[in-house]
C-alpha positions in Angstrom: 134.3 140.7 133.9 130.8 137.8 134.4 128.8 141.2 134.7 130.2 142.3 131.4 129.6 139.9 129.1 126.1 138.9 130.8 125.2 142.5 129.6 126.8 141.8 126.1 125.0 138.4 125.6 121.9 140.1 127.0 122.5 143.5 124.7 123.3 141.2 121.6 120.0 139.0 121.5 118.2 142.1 122.7 119.2 143.9 119.6 118.3 140.6 117.1 115.1 140.4 118.7 114.2 144.5 117.6 116.0 143.6 114.1 114.4 140.9 113.2 110.9 142.1 115.0 110.8 139.4 117.3 108.4 140.0 120.3 108.4 137.8 123.4 106.1 135.4 123.9 104.3 134.7 127.1 104.0 131.0 128.5 102.5 129.2 131.2 104.8 126.4 132.3 103.4 123.1 133.9 106.2 120.4 135.5 105.9 117.5 137.4 109.4 118.3 138.5 109.8 116.1 141.5 109.5 113.1 139.3 112.5 112.9 136.9 115.9 114.6 135.8 114.8 115.8 132.5 112.5 118.5 133.8 115.2 120.3 135.5 117.0 120.7 132.4 114.3 121.7 130.6 113.5 124.5 133.0 116.6 125.6 132.8 116.4 126.2 129.1 113.5 127.7 129.3 114.2 130.2 131.7 117.5 131.1 130.1 115.6 131.5 127.2 115.2 135.9 126.3 112.5 135.4 123.9 110.3 134.1 126.4 109.0 135.7 129.5 107.4 133.0 131.9 104.0 134.0 133.7 103.8 131.3 135.9 105.8 128.2 136.7 103.6 125.5 138.0 103.6 122.7 140.2 102.6 119.2 138.8 101.6 116.2 140.7 102.7 112.5 139.6 100.8 110.9 142.6 99.4 108.0 140.5 102.5 106.4 140.0 104.1 103.3 141.8 107.6 105.2 142.3 105.8 108.5 143.3 106.7 110.6 146.7 104.0 111.6 149.4 103.1 115.4 148.2 104.6 115.1 144.5 102.7 117.9 143.3 104.6 119.8 146.8 108.1 118.0 146.1 107.6 119.7 142.6 106.7 123.0 143.6 109.6 122.8 145.6 112.0 122.2 143.5 110.6 125.2 140.9 111.5 127.5 143.6 115.1 125.5 144.4 115.9 125.7 140.9 114.9 129.1 140.3 116.6 130.5 143.2 120.0 128.6 141.9 119.0 130.9 139.0 119.3 134.1 140.5 115.5 134.5 139.3 113.3 133.5 142.9 111.6 136.7 142.6 110.7 136.7 138.7 109.4 134.0 137.8 105.7 133.0 140.1 105.6 129.7 141.2 102.1 128.3 141.7 100.9 125.0 142.8 98.9 122.4 140.9 96.8 119.9 141.8 97.8 117.1 144.7 96.4 114.1 142.4 94.5 113.4 139.6 91.1 114.8 138.2 88.2 113.1 140.3 86.1 110.0 139.0 82.8 111.7 139.2 81.0 114.8 140.5 83.3 118.0 139.8 86.2 116.1 138.3 88.0 119.6 138.2 91.1 119.9 140.2 90.7 123.2 141.8 94.4 124.9 142.7 96.1 127.6 142.0 97.4 126.7 139.1 94.1 126.1 137.3 92.9 129.6 138.5 95.9 131.0 137.1 95.1 129.5 133.7 91.5 130.7 133.7 92.7 134.3 134.6 95.3 134.3 131.8 93.2 132.8 129.4 90.2 135.2 130.2 92.4 138.4 129.6 94.0 137.2 126.6 93.4 136.1 123.0 95.7 133.0 123.6 98.2 131.3 125.8 100.3 129.1 125.5 101.0 126.1 128.0 104.0 123.9 127.7 103.2 120.5 130.0 105.8 118.5 131.2 103.8 115.8 132.7 99.8 114.9 133.7 97.4 117.5 132.1 95.2 117.4 135.8 96.4 121.4 135.7 95.1 122.3 132.5 92.1 119.9 131.7 90.6 121.3 135.1 91.6 125.3 134.3 88.8 123.6 131.2 86.6 121.8 133.3 85.9 125.2 135.6 85.4 127.3 132.7 84.7 125.5 129.1 85.1 128.7 127.4 88.7 129.2 128.0 88.9 126.1 125.6 89.3 127.7 121.9 92.4 130.3 123.5 95.1 127.7 124.8 97.5 126.3 123.2 99.2 122.5 124.8 102.4 121.5 123.8 102.9 118.4 125.5 105.2 115.2 125.7 103.3 112.2 125.9 101.8 109.6 124.2 103.3 107.3 121.1 102.2 107.7 118.0 102.7 105.0 115.1 103.0 107.7 111.9 102.4 104.9 109.3 99.2 103.6 110.6 98.1 107.2 112.8 97.2 105.1 115.7 98.1 107.0 119.0 99.1 104.8 122.5 98.6 106.2 125.6 100.0 103.6 127.4 102.7 105.5 128.8 104.0 107.6 131.8 102.8 111.0 131.4 98.9 110.1 130.1 98.1 107.5 132.8 99.0 110.5 135.7 95.9 111.5 134.8 93.8 109.6 132.1 90.6 111.4 132.0 92.2 114.7 131.6 93.9 113.7 128.3 90.8 112.1 127.4 89.0 115.6 128.0 91.4 117.9 126.7 91.1 115.6 123.3 87.3 116.4 123.5 87.9 119.9 123.5 88.6 122.8 121.8 92.3 123.1 122.6 95.1 123.1 120.4 97.3 120.2 121.0 100.8 120.2 119.8 102.5 116.5 121.6 106.0 115.6 121.8 105.2 111.5 121.4 107.7 109.4 123.5 108.5 107.4 120.5 110.4 110.5 119.3 111.9 112.1 122.3 113.3 109.0 123.2 115.9 109.5 120.8 117.3 112.3 123.8 119.3 109.3 125.6 122.8 111.0 126.9 125.3 109.7 128.8 126.2 111.3 132.0 129.9 111.7 131.3 129.2 113.9 128.1 126.9 115.9 130.0 129.6 116.5 133.0 132.2 117.1 129.7 130.1 119.6 128.6 128.5 121.4 131.7 130.5 121.1 134.4 132.6 123.9 134.3 129.3 126.2 134.8 127.3 126.8 138.5 124.4 125.8 136.9 125.6 123.0 135.1 127.6 121.3 138.3 123.7 121.9 139.7 121.8 120.2 137.1 124.5 117.1 137.4 123.6 117.3 141.4 119.9 116.1 140.4 121.1 113.4 138.3 123.2 112.4 141.1 120.8 112.3 143.9 118.3 111.7 142.0 116.3 108.0 142.9 118.5 106.0 140.6 121.4 108.5 140.5 123.9 105.8 139.7 122.8 105.5 135.6 125.2 105.7 133.0 122.9 107.4 130.4 119.0 109.2 130.4 116.8 110.1 128.5 116.4 114.0 128.8 112.3 113.9 127.5 111.9 117.2 128.8 114.6 119.3 126.5 113.4 117.9 123.6 109.7 119.5 123.8 111.4 122.3 125.1 113.5 123.1 122.5 111.8 122.1 119.6 109.5 124.8 120.8 112.0 127.3 121.4 113.4 126.6 117.9 110.7 124.6 115.4 113.8 124.2 112.9 115.3 121.5 114.9 112.2 119.2 114.8 109.5 118.2 112.2 106.2 118.3 112.9 103.1 116.0 110.7 98.7 117.4 111.6 97.5 114.2 111.8 93.6 113.9 112.7 92.8 111.5 115.2 90.6 108.3 115.4 87.1 108.9 117.2 87.9 107.9 120.3 90.8 110.0 120.6 88.7 113.8 119.6 88.6 113.4 116.4 90.4 116.4 115.5 93.8 117.6 113.6 96.7 117.5 116.6 100.0 118.7 115.3 102.9 115.8 116.8 106.4 116.4 116.3 107.7 113.4 113.7 111.4 114.1 114.7 114.2 115.9 116.1 117.9 117.0 115.9 119.2 115.9 119.0 123.0 116.6 118.3 121.7 120.4 117.4 119.2 120.4 121.0 122.6 119.6 123.1 124.9 122.1 121.3 122.2 124.4 121.7 121.6 123.5 125.3 125.4 123.1 126.2 125.4 127.3 124.1 122.8 128.6 126.0 124.0 127.4 129.5 127.6 128.3 128.9 126.6 132.1 128.0 124.4 132.4 131.0 125.1 134.4 134.0 123.3 135.1 137.1 
């Protein structure tokens, strides 16, 4: 019965995709999965999305943090593989190691890694590629540093910074920018297309453990994700902000968010960047619950 339901569900989605002329979009996902709980939820959502094909799932570091673990990128890489295994996708999505730490201070600043090489390879073989970055921008910036000619082919969706929409002032003092300040500066000054989910927008994604447990614990993947919450460094917390889920869902379902194009100041690239300005939090969580409960391995 479960197999039949899964086939029917996928058939409906496939029919809808064909009927509407929607093509599967190919994306690279860059995630510092070991850092927080929200990465698991965001990755689960994008991995369950039939309109998306993930061509590479890259591990990102968070080595600069005071709360980091040894080999933080390796930790994220391992967790990426663990999540894929739990979802029955271990052989369907390529996982690549990214940079072990932020970009260098002088000389060849790039962090040469499998992730950076893959970004370059895909960019050279495509008109454009989309990258969803959930942590430090080291892998993306390193790829552009190594081969600047790929810059105008990259469309980056990233969670980070704080935008004062009234004053049009961009602050870069939150977690993801601080993991690699140079990487962000380098991309802001490049021809890379930037789409940013600011922290002062994603902050509305706070949710209680009790709600997640009530809505998802009956599903095998829901139970697995809840274990990540409980086993994290601060697993006793009653509520969390699932930051990354906001970016992932807004990318999949643009109607659940609003955006605004703002030209940044001269010290922040002096170019138009698309910022997410509002998100429909209730709709984002409703989308997650419905997608999760319909998912079968």
